[in-house]
C-alpha positions in Angstrom: 0.0 0.0 0.0 1.4 3.4 -1.0 1.9 6.3 1.4 -1.0 8.2 -0.2 -3.3 5.2 0.3 -2.2 4.8 4.0 -2.9 8.6 4.5 -6.4 8.1 3.0 -7.2 5.2 5.4 -5.8 7.0 8.4 -7.9 10.1 7.7 -11.0 7.9 7.4 -10.2 6.1 10.7 -9.7 9.5 12.5 -13.1 10.6 11.2 -14.7 7.6 12.9 -13.0 8.1 16.3 -12.7 11.9 16.6 -15.6 12.2 19.1 -13.8 9.8 21.4 -10.3 11.3 21.3 -10.9 15.0 20.4 -12.0 17.3 23.3 -13.9 16.2 26.4 -14.1 12.5 26.9 -17.7 11.3 26.5 -19.4 9.5 29.4 -19.9 5.8 29.4 -23.4 6.0 28.2 -22.6 8.5 25.4 -19.7 6.4 24.3 -21.8 3.3 24.1 -24.5 5.1 22.1 -21.9 6.5 19.6 -20.3 3.0 19.2 -23.7 1.5 18.4 -24.5 4.2 15.9 -21.1 3.8 14.1 -21.4 0.0 14.1 -24.9 0.1 12.6 -24.0 2.6 9.8 -22.8 1.7 6.4 -19.5 3.2 5.4 -17.5 3.8 2.2 -14.2 2.5 3.5 -11.1 3.5 1.6 -9.2 0.6 0.0 -11.7 -1.9 1.1 -14.9 -3.5 -0.1 -16.4 -3.7 3.4 -19.1 -1.3 4.4 -19.4 -1.9 8.2 -17.1 -1.5 11.2 -17.1 -3.6 14.3 -17.0 -2.4 17.9 -13.7 -4.0 18.7 -12.1 -2.4 15.6 -13.2 1.1 16.6 -11.9 0.6 20.2 -8.6 -0.6 18.8 -8.2 2.5 16.7 -9.0 4.7 19.8 -6.4 2.8 21.8 -3.7 3.1 19.1 -4.3 6.9 18.6 -4.2 7.6 22.4 -1.2 5.4 23.0 0.7 7.3 20.3 0.0 10.7 21.8 -2.3 11.8 19.0 0.1 10.7 16.1 -2.0 10.2 13.0 0.5 7.6 11.6 -0.7 5.2 14.4 -3.9 4.8 12.4 -2.0 3.6 9.3 -3.1 0.2 8.1 -0.7 -2.7 8.4 0.6 -4.2 5.2 -1.5 -7.1 4.0 -0.4 -10.7 4.7 -2.8 -12.3 2.2 -1.4 -10.5 -0.9 -1.8 -12.6 -4.0 -4.7 -14.7 -2.7 -8.0 -14.9 -4.6 -11.0 -12.9 -3.4 -14.5 -14.3 -2.7 -15.7 -13.3 -6.2 -13.6 -13.4 -9.3 -13.8 -10.8 -12.0 -16.4 -12.6 -14.2 -18.6 -13.3 -11.2 -18.5 -9.7 -10.2 -19.5 -8.5 -13.6 -22.3 -11.0 -13.8 -23.7 -10.0 -10.4 -23.6 -6.3 -11.3 -25.5 -6.9 -14.5 -28.1 -9.2 -12.8 -28.7 -6.6 -10.0 -29.3 -3.9 -12.6 -31.9 -6.0 -14.2 -33.6 -6.9 -10.9 -33.1 -3.7 -9.0 -36.2 -3.9 -6.9 -35.8 -7.6 -6.0 -34.7 -8.6 -2.5 -31.1 -9.6 -2.3 -31.9 -13.1 -1.1 -33.9 -13.7 -4.4 -31.1 -12.1 -6.4 -28.7 -14.7 -5.0 -31.1 -17.5 -5.9 -31.4 -16.1 -9.5 -27.7 -15.9 -9.7 -27.2 -19.5 -8.7 -29.9 -20.7 -11.2 -28.3 -18.8 -14.1 -24.8 -19.9 -13.2 -23.7 -16.3 -12.5 -22.7 -17.6 -9.0 -20.8 -20.8 -9.6 -21.3 -23.7 -7.2 -17.7 -23.5 -5.9 -18.1 -19.8 -4.9 -19.5 -18.8 -1.5 -23.2 -17.9 -1.6 -23.0 -16.2 1.8 -25.8 -13.5 1.9 -23.8 -11.0 4.0 -20.9 -11.2 1.4 -23.4 -10.4 -1.4 -24.9 -7.5 0.7 -21.4 -6.0 1.1 -20.6 -6.4 -2.6 -23.8 -4.7 -3.7 -23.4 -1.9 -1.2 -19.9 -1.2 -2.4 -21.1 -0.9 -6.0 -24.1 1.3 -5.1 -26.6 -1.3 -6.1 -28.8 -1.5 -3.0 -32.4 -0.4 -3.2 -32.9 3.1 -1.9 -34.8 3.5 1.4 -38.0 5.5 1.2 -37.6 9.2 2.0 -38.4 10.3 5.5 -38.9 13.7 7.1 -35.6 15.0 8.4 -35.4 16.0 12.0 -33.5 19.4 11.8 -32.7 21.5 14.9 -30.9 24.8 15.6 -27.5 24.2 17.1 -24.5 26.2 18.3 -21.0 25.1 19.4 -20.3 25.5 23.1 -16.8 27.0 22.8 -14.7 29.0 20.3 -13.1 26.7 17.7 -15.3 23.8 18.5 -16.7 24.0 15.0 -16.0 26.0 11.9 -18.1 26.2 8.8 -16.6 27.0 5.4 -18.0 27.6 1.9 -17.4 29.6 -1.3 -19.4 32.6 -2.6 -19.2 33.7 -6.2 -18.0 37.3 -6.4 -17.7 40.1 -9.0 -15.4 40.3 -12.1 -12.2 42.1 -11.3 -8.8 42.9 -12.7 -6.2 40.4 -11.6 -2.7 41.7 -12.1 -2.1 42.4 -15.8 -4.8 39.9 -16.9 -8.2 40.9 -18.1 -11.1 41.0 -15.7 -12.1 37.6 -14.4 -14.5 36.3 -11.8 -13.3 36.0 -8.2 -14.5 33.8 -5.4 -14.9 34.5 -1.6 -13.6 31.6 0.5 -14.5 32.2 4.2 -14.5 30.3 7.5 -16.9 31.2 10.3 -16.6 30.1 13.9 -19.9 28.5 14.9 -20.0 29.7 18.5 -18.9 33.4 18.1 -19.7 34.0 14.4 -16.2 35.3 14.0 -14.8 35.1 10.5 -11.5 33.2 11.1 -10.4 34.0 7.6 -12.0 35.4 4.5 -10.6 36.6 1.2 -11.3 36.6 -2.5 -9.4 34.3 -4.8 -9.2 33.7 -8.6 -10.6 30.2 -8.3 -12.5 27.9 -5.9 -10.0 25.0 -6.5 -8.3 22.9 -3.9 -5.1 25.0 -4.2 -7.0 28.2 -3.3 -8.9 26.5 -0.5 -5.7 25.1 1.1 -4.2 28.6 1.0 -7.2 30.1 2.8 -7.5 27.2 5.3 -3.8 27.5 6.2 -4.2 31.2 6.8 -7.2 30.7 8.9 -5.3 28.2 11.2 -2.4 30.6 11.5 -4.7 33.5 12.4 -7.2 31.9 14.8 -5.8 28.5 15.9 -7.1 24.9 15.2 -10.8 24.0 15.3 -12.0 20.6 16.5 -14.3 20.2 13.5 -14.6 21.7 10.0 -18.0 21.5 8.3 -17.8 21.9 4.5 -19.8 21.2 1.4 -19.5 18.2 -0.9 -17.5 19.9 -3.7 -14.5 18.3 -5.3 -12.0 20.5 -3.4 -13.5 19.5 0.0 -13.5 15.8 -0.8 -9.8 15.7 -1.7 -7.9 12.9 0.0 -5.0 15.2 0.6 -7.3 17.7 2.5 -8.8 14.9 4.6 -5.3 13.7 5.6 -4.1 17.3 6.3 -7.1 17.9 8.6 -6.7 14.5 10.4 -3.0 15.0 11.0 -3.9 18.3 12.8 -6.6 16.6 14.9 -9.4 18.3 12.9 -12.5 16.3 12.0 -13.6 17.1 8.4 -17.4 16.8 8.2 -19.2 17.0 4.8 -22.8 18.3 4.5 -25.3 16.0 3.1 -25.9 16.6 -0.7 -28.8 19.0 -1.4 -29.0 19.9 2.3 -27.7 23.5 2.6 -29.6 24.0 6.0 -26.6 22.6 7.9 -24.4 25.5 6.7 -26.9 28.2 7.7 -24.4 30.4 9.5 -21.9 30.8 6.7 -24.8 31.2 4.2 -26.2 34.0 6.4 -22.8 35.7 6.4 -22.6 35.5 2.6 -26.0 37.3 2.5 -24.6 40.1 4.6 -21.6 40.4 2.3 -23.9 40.6 -0.7 -26.2 43.2 0.8 -23.8 45.3 2.9 -20.2 45.0 1.6 -20.4 44.5 -2.2 -22.8 47.4 -2.9 -20.4 49.8 -1.2 -17.3 48.5 -2.9 -16.2 50.5 -6.0 -12.7 49.1 -6.7 -11.6 47.4 -9.8 -8.8 44.9 -8.8 -8.5 41.8 -6.7 -6.0 43.5 -4.3 -8.5 46.4 -3.7 -11.4 44.2 -2.8 -9.3 42.1 -0.4 -8.0 45.2 1.3 -11.5 46.7 1.6 -13.0 43.3 2.8 -10.3 42.9 5.5 -11.1 46.5 6.7 -14.8 45.8 6.7 -14.4 42.6 8.7 -12.1 44.2 11.4 -13.9 47.5 11.8 -17.5 46.7 11.2 -18.5 43.1 11.2 -16.3 41.8 14.0 -17.1 44.8 16.3 -20.9 44.9 15.6 -23.4 43.2 18.0 -24.6 40.0 16.4 -28.4 39.6 16.6 -28.2 35.9 17.4 -25.6 36.0 20.2 -26.1 39.4 21.7 -22.3 40.1 21.5 -19.9 41.2 18.9 -18.1 38.2 17.2 -14.6 39.4 18.3 -15.7 39.9 22.0 -17.4 36.5 22.1 -14.5 34.7 20.5 -11.8 36.3 22.8 -13.8 35.7 26.0 -12.7 32.1 26.1 -9.2 32.1 24.4 -8.0 29.4 26.8 -10.0 27.0 24.7 -8.2 27.8 21.5 -5.5 25.5 20.2 -2.6 27.3 18.6 -1.3 26.1 15.2 1.9 24.0 15.4 5.2 25.4 14.2 5.4 22.9 11.4 1.9 23.8 10.1 3.3 24.4 6.6 4.5 20.8 6.4 0.9 19.5 6.9 -0.2 21.3 3.7 2.4 19.8 1.4 1.2 18.2 -1.8 2.4 14.6 -2.6 3.2 13.4 -6.1 4.6 10.0 -7.2 7.5 10.1 -9.7 10.0 7.6 -11.1 13.6 8.7 -10.9 15.1 8.7 -14.4 18.4 7.0 -15.3 20.1 10.4 -15.3 18.9 10.9 -11.7 16.3 13.6 -12.7 12.7 14.0 -11.6 10.3 16.4 -13.3 8.1 18.3 -10.8 5.8 21.1 -12.1 7.7 21.4 -15.3 11.1 21.8 -13.6 14.0 19.3 -13.4 15.4 18.3 -10.1 18.3 15.9 -9.2 17.7 12.9 -6.9 20.2 10.7 -5.0 21.9 8.1 -7.3 20.5 5.3 -5.0 17.0 6.1 -6.1 17.6 5.7 -9.9 14.7 3.7 -11.4 12.6 3.7 -8.2 9.1 5.2 -7.9 9.4 7.8 -5.1 7.1 10.3 -3.5 7.9 14.0 -3.6 6.4 16.5 -1.1 6.3 20.2 -1.6 4.3 23.3 -0.6 2.7 25.5 -3.3 4.2 28.6 -1.8 7.8 27.3 -2.0 7.9 24.7 -4.9 11.7 24.8 -4.9 11.8 23.0 -1.5 11.0 19.4 -2.5 11.5 16.5 -0.1 11.8 13.0 -1.6 10.7 9.8 0.2 11.0 6.2 -0.8 9.5 3.3 1.3 8.5 5.9 3.9 12.1 7.0 4.4 13.2 10.6 3.7 16.1 11.1 1.4 16.4 14.8 2.0 15.6 17.7 -0.3 16.1 17.8 -4.1 18.3 20.3 -5.8 17.4 21.9 -9.2 19.4 20.6 -12.1 22.2 23.0 -13.2 23.4 21.8 -16.6 26.4 24.0 -16.6 27.8 22.6 -13.3 27.0 19.1 -14.4 29.0 19.6 -17.6 32.1 20.1 -15.5 31.7 16.9 -13.4 34.1 14.1 -14.3 33.3 10.5 -13.2 35.5 7.5 -13.1 34.6 3.8 -13.3 33.8 3.7 -9.6 31.2 6.5 -10.0 33.3 8.9 -8.0 33.3 12.5 -9.3 35.6 15.4 -9.5 34.6 19.1 -10.3 37.0 20.7 -12.8 37.7 24.4 -13.0 35.6 26.9 -14.9 37.9 26.7 -17.9 38.6 22.9 -17.6 38.3 20.9 -20.8 38.7 17.2 -21.3 42.1 15.9 -22.5 42.3 14.1 -25.9 40.8 10.6 -25.7 39.5 11.2 -22.1 35.9 10.0 -21.5 33.6 12.5 -20.0 30.0 11.9 -18.8 27.2 14.4 -18.1 25.8 13.9 -14.6 22.4 15.4 -14.8 
């Protein structure tokens, strides 16, 4: 299993246990209720065809996380010991079951199994265990939908600052960005549920994962770490990298249910205020101007004004309990690094973001992982088999042209004006 896959699994496991390990420890009764709910629920488990989690498994994850002192790597999955063994269903059986279920979508699973055995889709030498078939159909989204029921919605508010943040994106006006022509900008904002303080808000040229990561990192630097982050179901928010980043910082990433904007009522109400109060009064033409004006409006008006729901200003309510706020770690930047997989060429080079870098000779031919932060793409760390091999250096063709190697692969750097003697073999070391 690759490092990226292990991060994905660890982030999922943290999302299951965060109520038990993050913040106040639940009482025995509350813990038992939470355990039952999680065991009864169906999950989309990364790198697995299972859809349910057992009580002992959840308790083991809690133990591992606590024993490690909150180290996210304690939730990494162990390497499989059954690699190479056949699964319950082979490829042909899987395809046959999927096709049969699509034809008989409303038929009970038990009868689907009987039909599969009659038609030979499920061979006699293959297990006909009903629970296995249930898990398989769940994993492929082929279970019959439950009838819609009325949703029990209730107003809520976090008890302390940074207990819960909500985040979303608002479409903004068209503005001048640098020397480019006018283009649409997007407001990415984070609101503290308890105080209604905007922990960070700014306009960006896109609503992509890159822009969201920049905004999220700035919010953490400015206002500390939340326990939970409530976001939409957009592609940027469902990124595996974002899930691991949040989990490694002890932040539970919670996604709103599709087509249910009611859960993000506070951030949506703030966006309405921006549209009705801030944007009509803004008369600038550039991205820098709107961000400068927006920051001033937040500090001098919104954060100091009495909020109708809380009876206090957002800034006063947030700062009244600063002892509850977790400061961002010194290595916060490392948690936001992107991870790419690259193979080291025979000339020791790796291409990262259209630039050539030089890797250690011992990694030639290996598939490695490179980690870098968008704000400093020249600082690239290389890892192989979960071991760091330091930082890569950019390829300098002029220096490499003056490196002489002998048969033992030792090298010697010649002078600026050094030229090879007649008949002497020189090699480029790129």
